[in-house]
Every structure is written in C-alpha cells, then in structure tokens.
N, C-alpha and C positions, 0 to 999 in steps of 0.2 A: 693817358696814358699814351692819349694821339698820336707824340712825339715821339715813343719809344720802339723800336722792332722789338717783335719775336722770331726768334729763330729754329727754326725746329729737327732740325737738320744737325748736327756736331759731329761730325765726318772731320779730317785734317784738312780742306778745303777750304769750310766754313770758318774751322774756328782758326784758320789764317789769318783770318779778315782784319783781326778787329786787333787794339794796339794792346789788350790787359782782357784774362779773362779770370772774374774775379768772383771766387766763391763765398757768400755771406752765411753760411754754413756754420756753426757753433767750432773751434776749434777740437773736440773730439772727431767729430762727423768728418771735420778733411781728415783729423790724423789716421782712421779707420782707409777712407780714400776719395778721388778728386781728380779730375783731370788734369792729368799733366800740363804745369806749366803755369796751374791755376793759382793765384793768391791768394791768400787766406785774409780777407780785411773782413770779418762775423760782426753779423748787428748783437748777437747778443753770445754774450759767449756761457758755458757751459751751466755758470752756476745761475745766469742771470735767466736761460732758457725751463734750466726747471723750477727756477722760483715761479713763473709765468706761467710756466705751466702746472705748475701745484693752483695758485689760485685760476685758473682756469678752472679747475676738476672741482675743487672744494670752496669754491671762495664764489669769486662772479666774472660773468666772462666779460662783462661790462671791466669790470677793476682790472680784469686783467690785461684786455687792450690798453687801460689809458695808462698799468705800468707798462706797458712794453713795446707802446712807442717813445714816450718818456726815455725808456733804452738805450731803441732803436736811434732815435733822433742820436742821442748823446754819443752813442758810438764810431754812430754813419762821419761827424760833428767833428771827432778828433780822428777819419781816416786823412779824412779832406784836409785838414789840419797840416797834417803828415805824412804818408801814404800817398796819398793823391797828390800833395801841394805843390807839385811842379811840372804837373802833368800840361799841355800848353789847350786849348783855345779847341784841339782839331783831333782832340784825345778820344779814341774808340774805346769803351768799356762794354764787355761781354761778363753779363750779370748772371749769377743761378742758387740757387739756393736749392732745399730737399726735392717742393712739389712745384715748383717755380711761383710759391703766392708770394706771401703778406712781407717774410723778409726780405726774398728778394726785387717785390712791387714797391719798398719802399726806400731801400737804397737806387733802384732805377728810379726811380720819381723824383732824384732828390737834385743826381745828378745830371739827370735832362735840366730839369732847370739851371744849372750851372752853367749849359750852353753844349755839352757835352754828345756826343750820340751815341746813345745809349739802346744796348739792345737785351734782352731775357730771354732767358733759353729757356722755350713751354715746355711745363713739366718738370725741369727742370736738375739735377742729378737723375733722376727716375729715370728722366728718357736719356742719357746719358748712358745708363747702367745697361739701359736693352739695346745700347748699339753697341756697346762691349758685347753683352752676352751672344746678342744675333751674330757677332762675325768670328768670335774665338767657339761657342759652343752652336753652333746652326750653318753658316757658310759652310759651302761645299769645292771655292772653287782651292783649286791645284795649288800648293807651293813646290817649287821645284829645288826640295835643300838637298842636303849629304852631310851626313854624318861623319865622323871623327869620332872614333873609338880606338879602344884603347886601358891597356889592363891601369890599376890607379896608378899614378905618382907617373906615367910614363912623359904627362911633357901637353897635353891638350888643351887644358887652358892656355900658356906659354902660343903653341900656335895658332891657336883660334886670336890670341891678340894682336900677331903681327900680321895674320892676311888681308886684313883694309889697308896696308899700305900697299898693298898688293894689289887693289881695287876689286880684291874680293868679299864680294855679301856676307857678310856675319850674321851670325844671333851668339847674344853671347846668356844664356837662360841661370846658370848661376847668378852671373851680376846681378838679373832679375832680379831672384827670387832671393838674395843675400843671403846664401847659402851654399857652400862648395859638391854638393850634391851626394852626401856619404853621411856614415854613424857620426863621422865625426867633422863632420863640414861645416859647420854650426861657426859665424866667425863673429869672436869676443866683441863680448862690447856689445854689437850692432843684431838684437830682435827684428825676426824676417819679417818682410810686409804682408798686410793682408793678404787672404786669397785675393780678394778684391781690389787690393792696390799689386797685387803683381801681374793681374788679367791686365788692369790701366795702362802699367806699365810696360806690359808685353805687347797689347795692341799698336802701342805710341813708335815702337821700334819694330815692330811687324808693318806699319803706316809711314817707314820712312825707308825700304826695302822694295824696289823693280821686283816682282813677283814675277814679272816673268826671266829672270835670272836666276841660277842657281845661289843657295843659301848655305852658309855652311856651317852647322851646328855640333856643337857637343851628343854624345849618345849618351842620356839621362835617363834615369829610370821613372817612372809614372809620378815619383811626389821627388821635389827638394826639396829635403827638410822636410816640412808641414806642408807644403805650396805640392796641390794638384797643372799638371798639365793640361790643358783645356781640351778639351778634346780633339776641335781640330785640325791643333798643331800633337797631338801626339798619332792622329791618325795619320799624318803626314811623316811623320818620323817615324812611324813601322813600315813602309812603306820607300823608306829613301835608302839609297846605294851609302857603302863604308866606303872611309879609308882609315889603315887600321898605324897607328902609331904603334911603336915596339921599345923599348929600351929593356936595358940590363936588372934586372933585381937589387942590383949595388945602387947605379944610380935611379934609380926612383927613391929607393932610401934616404938616400943624402937628400934628393929632392923634397921628401914626405916633411922629411926632416925639419929642413928651415920653413914649408908652408903651411906646416899648424904648427910650430910651436903654440901659438898663442893657446889654443885649445887643450896641448898638455902641461900648461902652467898655469892655467885653468883646475887646478882639480878637481877640486866638484864634478866642474862641467866634463873633464877626461872618466872621470869614476860612473858618470852615468851616462854616456856612452859604451864604454867599455858592457856595462849592466845591459846593453839593448842588442849585444851583437845575439846573435842565432846562439839554443838554448844549447848545441850541443858545444859548448867552446866547455871544457874545461877547467874545474877553480885552480890549478896546479898554473896550464897557459894564462889564467889570467891574474893570478899573480906575480907572473915573471914579465908580464908584458906593466903591470904595474912597479917592480922592481928597475927595470931597467927604467920608466919614467922618473922614480925617485931618484938611481943614479946620473939622468942625466943623459942617457945612452941612447935620445932620439933615434940616431940609426938604427939601432938593432932593434930598437922598437918598432918603429912602422917596420922592420925585414920580416920581423915577425907576425906583426901584422894583416902582410900581404902574402907570406906563405899558406896560414895558415884559413884568413879570411877571406880578404879580396882576392886574389887567384885565382883559387878554386870557384868560389861564387859568377869570376868574370868569364872563366871556362866553362863551364856547366850552362847561360847564353849563351856563349858564342857557337857552342855543337849544334842550340837546336833552332840556330840565326839563316833565314832563310833567303833576307837581302841578302840582292849581290854588293860584294868586295871590284869596289874600282880598282885597289895596289893599297901593298904594305910598305910603309917608310919607316926604317930602323934611324934613331938615335942614341948611338952608342953611349954617352958621356949624362946627354940632355948642358951641355954646356951655349952659351949661349950665338957662336957660327954654326952652332950643330941645330937649334933650330932657330936660327933663319935659313937654313938649308931646306931644312921639314916643308920652313915656310911654304919655300918655291917649290919644293916637290907639292906641296899639296896643292898652292897655287895653277900648277900646270895640269893637274891631273881634273879642278875642277872646271878649267877654261877644254874639258878635254868633251863634259858633261853638257856647255855653255852654246861647243859646236856641234853637237851631236843629234 
C-alpha cells in the first residue's frame, strides 16, 4: 500500500484534486447516501456481500475471505474493462468504502498496480459522514440568509429560480429534498432521498456558495416532506430577514392547478394527503374537494384548499413571526413577465442587504 495515498479530509477542496471519487460499497449502501459526484463501482454487490457475510459468521472466516477475494477480483476486472477502460495514465482516483478497510484497499491495490495515482479515504464513508454532521449540526459559522416567504402558490419557487441569472445566491431546499414542501408536495414517481442523502446534497450546495454574501432561500417548515432541515441551517433561517411575495387567490389557484396536477392525478396519493390534513377538516369539506378532483376542476380544488387550510395556517404563523421584513412584492397574475419583474425587485432588496 506504500504507493497508495491516504486522505484524511473530505472537504470540497480536497475532493476536487482527484479525477474521480469511486464508491466501492454495494449498490444499496450507495443508494442510501454517498459523496455527491461519486461513481458507484461496487467490488461486491448486495447479494455477494450478504453471501460472504453469512459464510463469515456461520461457517469459516477463511472461506469467506477466499470467496470474497475471488468475487472482488472478478468485479474489479469488469470495472477495468468497462467504466475505467478509457482512463489515461495520469488518472487520479480517490476510493472509499464503509470504513476504509478491505473493499477500498483491494480496489486501490489493483488500480495502483495499473499505474494510476490512487488514494483512499481513511475511515471511508464514516469519515465523510462525520464531516457532514460536523458542518450541518455543530458548525456555528453564520450564514447570511434572506427568506422568500408568501402564501402557498405565490410564485416563490419561480422567483427563486430566476435569481441566479441576476447574480443572486440561492439555495433550493425543495429541489434538494425532492419535495414541494406541503402535505400535497410529493413529486409523483420520485421518492425523497434519505435524510443522509438530503444532507449530503445540502452541504454540497452550501459549499458552492460564498457565506459572506446573502443567500436567498424559501421560507420552509422544519420538515420538507419527511426530511428534517439540519440544525445549523434551521437556526440561520430562524434569524433571517424576510421578503414577502403576494398574489391574489385566483392567480394562486391557477398556478397550483398546474403545478400539482401530477399529485391530484395520482388518486391514492391525493386521498392519502387529504387524510393527513389537520383533524378540524369536516367530512363535508373533504368530500367536496374529492368531488372537485373527480370533475377535474383543479382550480376550484386549489382555491378551497388555500382558503380553508393553507392561508389560515400561513396567517397564524406570520402573525407570530418576529423576523424583520425587508419588503413586500405583489405579483398580480403570476405571469412570466410579472415573475421576472418580481425577481428584479427581490434582487434589488438582496443587494441592499449585501451592502448594509
């Protein structure tokens, strides 16, 4: 292993020094969480890993190691002939497994013998995970956040997406969490990432931003679907100034009818979301909303949901919110030109924060 470098830090600067970050854990381990941008080249798949583990515990450690070594050699050979076949002589891979032990060591030994300048992460994925938790749970460094708030359907996500073109830093938590942040916010056919994966994506996004400059983020609850906002970010959001976006009920209903059509079309998901609404919803109200869905009257459905549930909940929270408000921007019809103008107005307010 003398020709194999050992890496002890997993920050963005260190990782950027390698041509590829290779995760040699099993596919299920990779699916739960991995270093963003890493390539999955397992040396044992899930079935092979389970088989070797069973032999190790129930039969013979020696036999498990011998069978495991044969499987690893076969799998690494396949990767050399496929995913790694076109890599040049100067290729610099960084390899990790669960604890930085046998799986990453086996792959690294073979790649080093090829002549590539190979490195492994000491402690493997567990080292990386400690780095994520330290940054998102323990780091007290201040983030200069600005919250984009407003009633449901007021165009916050649309405006947020337009700010980057204006040089404004943004953080899209809903995109990172794979959820639109409400009871009906699940994206059809797209399960949310695990909590660990959400945190990995979040840290990677934060590391692309300049913490000395303002970062605009939508005002969210502490949970986005089933994913919890980590403490460091949630604390910063709790202290951030706000910019209010407003739009009439009819315009918001039209907007939501378009944006949430996939959820309503998936009737089991829609019915399950209705059942998760607070218990003060009358059976008659729920049945009327189901009738709107059956009739395809999505605007009436959206208007009813906002009038009875979303708007009152937002208004109650807003009355108790002590955070300063930088300004309020009205978007009468949520038309593209109006959203562009709103983005300009938000960018001007954020510029004032940056210079203040």
